[in-house]
N, C-alpha and C positions, 0 to 999 in steps of 0.2 A: 680763933686761936687765942683764947684768953688764958692759956695755961703756962705762959712764960717761955714758950718755945720759939717765939719770934726772934728774928735775926736782923741785924743791920745789913742792908744790901747796897753795895756800891755800884753806881753807874756814872758815866762821865768819860771824858777823854783820857785814855790811858797814856797819852803822850804828855800830859800835864806834869810839871815837876813835882806837884804835891801828891800825885796819884799813888806812888809806891808807899809813901809815908802814911797817907790816909788808909790805904789798903791794910797795912800792918796794924794800925790802930784798931781798925774795924775787926780784924781777925782776933786781936786780943780782947776787945770788948765782947765779942760773941762767945769767947771761951768763958769769960767771967760772969757775964750777965745774960739773963733771959728777959725778953721783952714781951709785953702782952700781945703784940702782933709785929709783923715785919715792918721795918722802917727803912725807907729808901734814902740813900745818901747820894747826892748829886754834886759834882764839881762843875761849876760853870762860870762864865764871865758875867758879872753883875753891874759893873760900872763903879764899884767901890769896894773897899775892904770890909767884908761882912760875912757872917755865917748865921743862919737862923733855922728855926724849927717851924714847920707849918702843921699845926695839929689836925685840921680837916683832911689833909693829904697824907698824914703820918710820914713826913719827909723832912730831911735836913738838907739844906743847900749850903755849900761851902763855896764862896766866891773865889775865883782864881786870884783876884787882887789881894786877898787876905794873906797870901804867901809873902809878898813883898812887905806888907805891914808887919807880919810876925818876925821876919828877918831883921827889919829895922829895929823893932823892939828888943830883939836879942842883942844886936850890935850896941844898943844903948845901955845895956846892963853894966 
């Protein structure tokens, strides 16, 4: 699927507070962008505020701890 028809695919706990926001962002990205292949997006507990891309797996991990970190950054604006 190297023709730009790949999509971001969300998996993870739908009861996570970040899930609806991430889902909306993914829907928007999928309208605007085409990817060389599907990219999995997972929300999971990691032990620290982080988000990263794993090239061999073609996946993005968003750590649940990142939510509190981003909220704190916003409060500090």
